[in-house]
Backbone bond lengths (Angstrom), bond angles and torsions (degrees), N, CA, C in turn:
res aa  C-N    CA-C-N  psi(-1)  N-CA   C-N-CA  omega(-1)  CA-C   N-CA-C  phi
1 M - - - 1.450 - - 1.525 108.94 -
2 N 1.303 116.72 138.03 1.451 122.30 -179.15 1.519 109.39 -75.21
3 K 1.328 116.56 122.32 1.458 120.76 -176.56 1.522 113.31 -91.42
4 F 1.322 117.99 2.31 1.452 121.13 -177.08 1.520 110.78 -102.80
5 R 1.326 116.29 141.85 1.460 122.75 -179.23 1.520 109.33 -83.58
6 H 1.317 115.90 134.46 1.457 120.92 175.71 1.519 109.82 -81.34
7 A 1.337 116.43 131.59 1.462 121.03 -178.88 1.519 111.82 -80.24
8 G 1.298 118.79 -18.18 1.462 121.93 -179.89 1.503 110.10 -163.55
9 S 1.303 116.95 167.71 1.454 119.37 -175.54 1.520 113.07 -101.83
10 S 1.323 118.01 -11.30 1.460 118.54 -177.70 1.523 110.32 -76.97
11 G 1.313 116.21 139.84 1.453 121.86 179.87 1.513 111.14 -80.19
12 P 1.333 116.50 -179.73 1.454 120.10 179.51 1.517 110.56 -65.37
13 G 1.300 115.50 146.03 1.454 120.72 -178.74 1.515 112.41 -79.24
14 P 1.315 116.64 171.82 1.458 120.20 -178.79 1.525 113.23 -64.35
15 F 1.339 118.37 -21.32 1.463 119.07 179.79 1.515 111.46 -64.70
16 V 1.331 118.04 -29.58 1.460 120.41 -179.86 1.524 109.80 -66.20
17 N 1.322 116.65 -41.32 1.458 119.77 177.01 1.519 110.30 -61.97
18 R 1.329 117.54 -40.08 1.460 120.87 179.32 1.523 110.98 -66.56
19 V 1.325 117.09 -37.87 1.464 120.36 178.54 1.522 109.53 -64.12
20 K 1.319 116.26 -46.17 1.459 119.65 179.67 1.522 110.00 -60.47
21 D 1.329 117.47 -44.26 1.457 121.10 177.97 1.528 110.68 -63.07
22 A 1.322 117.11 -37.85 1.462 121.47 -177.55 1.523 111.65 -67.85
23 L 1.323 117.70 -24.14 1.460 119.94 178.45 1.520 110.21 -65.02
24 G 1.319 117.11 -26.81 1.450 123.23 166.82 1.511 116.28 76.67
25 D 1.329 113.04 -176.49 1.456 121.78 -175.33 1.518 112.11 -64.22
26 G 1.327 118.22 -33.04 1.457 120.18 -178.88 1.514 111.93 -58.35
27 L 1.337 117.21 -45.88 1.459 120.06 178.73 1.520 110.31 -68.57
28 R 1.336 117.14 -41.99 1.465 119.28 178.84 1.525 110.17 -60.51
29 D 1.344 117.95 -41.06 1.461 121.01 178.71 1.524 110.70 -64.06
30 R 1.326 116.54 -42.39 1.464 120.19 179.51 1.520 110.75 -64.60
31 I 1.317 117.36 -40.34 1.462 120.98 177.96 1.523 109.50 -63.76
32 D 1.343 117.18 -43.09 1.462 120.36 179.00 1.527 111.01 -60.76
33 E 1.348 117.07 -39.17 1.460 120.91 178.49 1.520 111.55 -61.82
34 M 1.340 116.16 -32.62 1.466 121.12 -178.16 1.518 110.82 -99.46
35 G 1.320 117.47 25.57 1.458 122.75 -171.64 1.508 114.17 -55.48
36 S 1.317 115.00 165.72 1.457 121.56 -174.97 1.514 112.50 -65.53
37 D 1.334 119.48 -19.28 1.458 120.41 179.33 1.519 111.24 -61.25
38 D 1.337 117.39 -26.91 1.457 120.85 179.20 1.522 111.94 -62.64
39 H 1.317 117.59 -24.76 1.452 121.39 -176.60 1.522 112.49 -99.18
40 G 1.325 117.49 -7.47 1.444 121.01 175.57 1.515 114.40 67.65
41 S 1.311 119.14 25.48 1.459 120.42 179.78 1.520 109.37 -141.32
42 D 1.306 115.23 168.68 1.458 120.73 178.06 1.516 108.85 -88.46
43 T 1.303 115.60 87.04 1.456 120.70 -179.98 1.517 109.29 -110.18
44 M 1.315 115.41 168.93 1.458 122.43 -179.50 1.520 108.16 -123.19
45 R 1.320 116.12 138.00 1.460 120.02 176.33 1.519 109.46 -96.41
46 Y 1.326 115.48 143.98 1.463 122.85 179.69 1.514 109.55 -130.58
47 L 1.324 115.33 138.10 1.453 121.32 168.02 1.516 105.78 -88.92
48 M 1.306 117.11 121.05 1.461 121.98 -179.92 1.523 107.38 -106.35
49 L 1.329 116.05 109.01 1.456 121.41 176.68 1.523 108.56 -87.07
50 V 1.303 116.08 126.39 1.455 123.04 -178.87 1.520 107.04 -103.90
51 C 1.337 116.64 116.20 1.465 121.10 -173.53 1.524 111.52 -122.50
52 I 1.312 114.99 151.37 1.464 122.71 175.04 1.515 107.81 -91.67
53 D 1.314 116.75 136.09 1.464 122.25 174.58 1.525 107.10 -103.09
54 P 1.337 118.28 102.05 1.467 120.49 -175.10 1.531 113.70 -67.50
55 D 1.334 117.31 -13.79 1.464 120.39 -179.66 1.522 113.16 -87.99
56 F 1.338 117.25 -5.38 1.457 120.32 -176.30 1.520 110.09 -108.90
57 T 1.321 116.13 133.11 1.457 121.96 175.29 1.520 108.40 -118.15
58 P 1.339 117.48 110.05 1.463 119.53 -178.51 1.528 110.97 -69.62
59 G 1.320 114.58 154.46 1.453 120.53 176.02 1.520 110.40 -74.39
60 A 1.319 116.39 169.31 1.463 121.14 -178.83 1.518 111.17 -61.30
61 D 1.323 117.08 -35.55 1.455 120.90 -179.87 1.522 108.60 -128.54
62 D 1.345 115.05 74.46 1.466 118.93 -177.12 1.520 112.39 -83.74
63 G 1.340 118.12 -7.11 1.458 121.44 176.98 1.515 114.56 83.10
64 A 1.326 117.87 6.19 1.463 120.31 -179.11 1.523 110.42 -63.84
65 P 1.324 116.88 138.68 1.467 120.19 178.18 1.523 111.54 -71.19
66 D 1.307 116.86 164.62 1.460 122.75 177.70 1.530 109.25 -77.85
67 V 1.322 117.92 135.79 1.459 121.56 -176.76 1.531 111.74 -63.29
68 D 1.337 118.09 -35.86 1.461 120.07 178.20 1.521 111.26 -66.54
69 D 1.328 116.83 -36.96 1.466 120.32 176.13 1.527 110.67 -64.82
70 W 1.351 115.99 -43.27 1.463 120.57 179.23 1.534 110.19 -61.04
71 A 1.343 116.36 -49.34 1.464 120.46 -178.37 1.526 110.93 -62.02
72 G 1.323 116.89 -42.59 1.461 120.50 179.06 1.518 112.37 -61.56
73 E 1.335 115.78 -42.34 1.468 119.66 179.36 1.528 110.98 -65.16
74 M 1.332 117.49 -46.97 1.468 120.96 -176.82 1.522 111.51 -70.99
75 D 1.342 117.27 -35.17 1.463 120.34 174.82 1.520 109.98 -64.30
76 G 1.330 116.19 -43.44 1.457 121.19 -179.99 1.517 113.37 -62.13
77 K 1.306 116.87 -32.83 1.467 121.46 178.78 1.522 112.34 -84.42
78 G 1.337 117.56 -6.59 1.457 121.25 -178.55 1.517 113.63 75.51
79 I 1.324 117.23 16.21 1.466 121.83 -179.12 1.522 110.93 -85.47
80 R 1.305 116.97 -43.19 1.476 122.06 -179.03 1.521 107.97 -88.06
81 L 1.334 116.20 110.81 1.455 120.99 -178.22 1.515 111.92 -81.61
82 M 1.323 116.33 -35.78 1.462 121.79 177.43 1.516 108.21 -167.18
83 G 1.298 116.79 164.03 1.449 120.80 176.98 1.511 110.32 177.74
84 D 1.313 114.21 160.57 1.456 119.66 178.77 1.514 108.54 -168.40
85 R 1.309 116.11 166.55 1.456 120.65 172.92 1.521 107.37 -85.77
86 T 1.309 116.73 165.52 1.464 120.92 176.97 1.522 108.81 -117.99
87 R 1.299 115.52 155.69 1.462 120.22 176.34 1.521 108.54 -70.47
88 P 1.335 118.00 163.67 1.472 120.52 -179.20 1.523 112.26 -59.18
89 A 1.319 115.25 158.51 1.465 121.11 -179.56 1.526 111.74 -56.47
90 S 1.325 117.51 -28.29 1.463 120.51 179.97 1.531 111.77 -64.37
91 A 1.327 117.79 -18.94 1.462 121.67 179.21 1.529 112.22 -92.73
92 A 1.322 117.19 1.19 1.470 121.59 -177.37 1.523 111.80 -71.99
93 T 1.301 115.24 152.56 1.455 123.08 170.23 1.519 106.87 -127.72
94 T 1.314 116.17 128.67 1.456 121.77 -179.84 1.521 108.72 -102.93
95 V 1.329 116.51 131.92 1.452 121.79 -178.47 1.525 108.67 -121.07
96 R 1.325 115.33 128.08 1.469 122.35 175.52 1.514 108.29 -136.33
97 V 1.324 116.09 152.54 1.460 121.03 172.64 1.516 107.23 -118.84
98 R 1.330 116.11 123.23 1.465 122.74 178.45 1.518 107.51 -131.62
99 N 1.322 115.71 126.28 1.474 121.15 -179.15 1.527 111.28 52.03
100 R 1.336 115.57 42.90 1.471 123.61 177.60 1.533 113.60 67.63
101 E 1.314 117.33 12.97 1.464 121.19 178.47 1.533 108.60 -110.96
102 V 1.324 115.80 131.46 1.463 121.30 178.36 1.520 108.36 -81.51
103 L 1.311 116.39 121.58 1.464 122.64 179.39 1.522 108.69 -109.67
104 I 1.305 116.35 126.67 1.464 122.08 -177.73 1.523 108.55 -119.11
105 T 1.326 115.45 133.57 1.460 121.59 177.90 1.522 108.12 -126.45
106 D 1.324 116.91 129.95 1.461 120.57 174.35 1.508 108.94 -78.46
107 G 1.320 115.32 141.15 1.459 120.25 179.54 1.513 111.15 89.07
108 P 1.304 115.81 173.16 1.462 119.72 -175.31 1.526 111.70 -72.82
109 Y 1.301 115.33 144.20 1.461 121.90 175.58 1.520 109.74 -92.14
110 I 1.286 115.32 -32.70 1.457 121.54 -171.63 1.524 110.53 -87.62
111 E 1.311 116.46 128.95 1.458 121.85 175.85 1.529 108.06 -90.50
112 T 1.303 116.68 117.80 1.452 120.54 179.02 1.517 108.92 -154.07
113 K 1.314 116.56 148.04 1.467 118.23 178.00 1.519 110.98 -83.88
114 D 1.340 117.39 -27.58 1.460 120.61 175.95 1.521 108.27 -84.83
115 V 1.321 117.54 122.62 1.449 122.86 -175.93 1.526 108.89 -98.34
116 I 1.318 116.79 127.74 1.461 121.04 179.25 1.519 108.13 -71.17
117 A 1.327 115.43 122.69 1.454 121.24 -177.77 1.524 111.85 -107.03
118 G 1.324 117.13 -17.65 1.447 120.44 -179.23 1.514 111.03 178.66
119 F 1.315 114.91 -176.55 1.454 120.50 179.53 1.524 109.17 -151.95
120 D 1.306 115.43 159.06 1.453 123.02 171.49 1.513 107.24 -140.45
121 V 1.320 116.27 150.52 1.451 121.57 172.30 1.520 105.72 -110.37
122 L 1.328 115.54 121.49 1.459 122.14 -176.53 1.518 110.21 -110.93
123 E 1.320 116.23 150.29 1.457 121.45 171.01 1.521 106.42 -123.78
124 C 1.314 115.91 113.16 1.459 122.26 -172.62 1.524 110.52 -127.69
125 D 1.328 114.73 160.99 1.459 120.30 177.29 1.519 111.49 -66.48
126 D 1.336 116.70 -36.29 1.461 121.46 -177.30 1.526 109.15 -165.76
127 L 1.333 116.07 179.79 1.458 120.80 -178.61 1.524 111.67 -62.81
128 D 1.320 117.88 -37.36 1.466 119.67 178.92 1.523 111.46 -58.40
129 Q 1.333 117.11 -42.91 1.464 119.34 178.58 1.529 110.26 -66.66
130 A 1.338 117.76 -39.98 1.469 120.72 178.78 1.526 110.45 -62.12
131 I 1.320 117.27 -40.37 1.470 121.06 177.90 1.520 110.24 -65.07
132 E 1.318 116.94 -41.86 1.467 120.02 178.90 1.526 110.68 -62.24
133 V 1.332 117.32 -43.19 1.464 121.85 178.50 1.529 109.92 -63.39
134 A 1.327 117.12 -46.41 1.465 121.15 -179.63 1.522 111.60 -63.17
135 S 1.322 117.21 -36.84 1.468 120.33 -178.35 1.526 112.33 -67.96
136 K 1.319 116.97 -18.75 1.468 121.04 177.82 1.524 112.56 -88.54
137 H 1.347 117.30 -10.15 1.460 120.63 -179.70 1.533 109.13 -72.03
138 P 1.325 118.65 137.78 1.472 121.09 -178.21 1.523 114.24 -55.27
139 M 1.324 118.21 -34.14 1.460 119.89 -178.46 1.518 112.65 -72.37
140 A 1.317 118.75 -15.46 1.465 120.30 174.06 1.526 109.85 -67.06
141 W 1.317 116.13 -22.41 1.463 121.94 -177.79 1.524 112.24 -82.59
142 S 1.328 116.89 -25.55 1.462 118.87 -176.85 1.521 113.63 -135.17
143 G 1.306 116.89 -5.96 1.458 121.47 -178.56 1.513 110.16 -127.82
144 V 1.301 115.18 -141.92 1.460 122.50 -179.04 1.522 107.85 -138.09
145 I 1.313 116.38 134.09 1.458 122.04 174.62 1.525 107.39 -114.68
146 E 1.307 116.67 129.58 1.462 120.21 175.90 1.515 109.28 -119.10
147 L 1.311 116.32 129.86 1.456 122.58 178.12 1.519 109.64 -103.99
148 R 1.320 115.88 127.98 1.463 121.00 177.07 1.515 108.45 -124.66
149 P 1.339 118.63 121.61 1.465 119.42 175.75 1.526 110.15 -61.92
150 V 1.318 116.02 137.85 1.455 120.82 175.20 1.524 107.39 -77.73
151 W 1.301 116.60 135.20 1.461 123.06 -178.69 1.528 107.59 -107.96
152 P 1.335 118.04 96.68 1.473 120.73 -177.03 1.528 111.50 -57.82
153 W 1.320 114.89 146.57 1.466 121.35 -177.03 1.520 112.11 -62.03
154 D 1.329 117.89 -27.00 1.463 119.60 -176.88 1.529 113.30 -87.95
155 E 1.340 117.91 5.95 1.462 121.88 177.85 1.533 109.50 -109.61
156 D 1.322 115.02 144.45 1.476 119.26 176.87 1.497 110.94 -86.90
């Protein structure tokens, strides 16, 4: 049974699917290289999107943990497979193909108030563990963390 309370009932928006697709084959290949078979257990991988909530202003002493401490702990446990911050949305390039023509747009295509600041790829026993890991991330205290299960290419 899931011990965590849901803050809302709406699911992830279509921009999350586009972000995952935009990460491309390179990330999928890297994830496959670090697949769960290396750990010898039935684990699940999650894409953790780390977002800024521009409507929230944290207090001077909100108690949020240090991001380097969080990364060190999760790396040490073998839960965090990879992760990094992303450049601002103004540095984005959007790529689409329409009628066999590659269309490129500078800047973000997706309109959203939550700005993606980074990502991590987690390998957890289940969703409860992924939620626990995400809740310890500093941006959970002042931003938004979204967990998306990775859907391996060899699964229907």
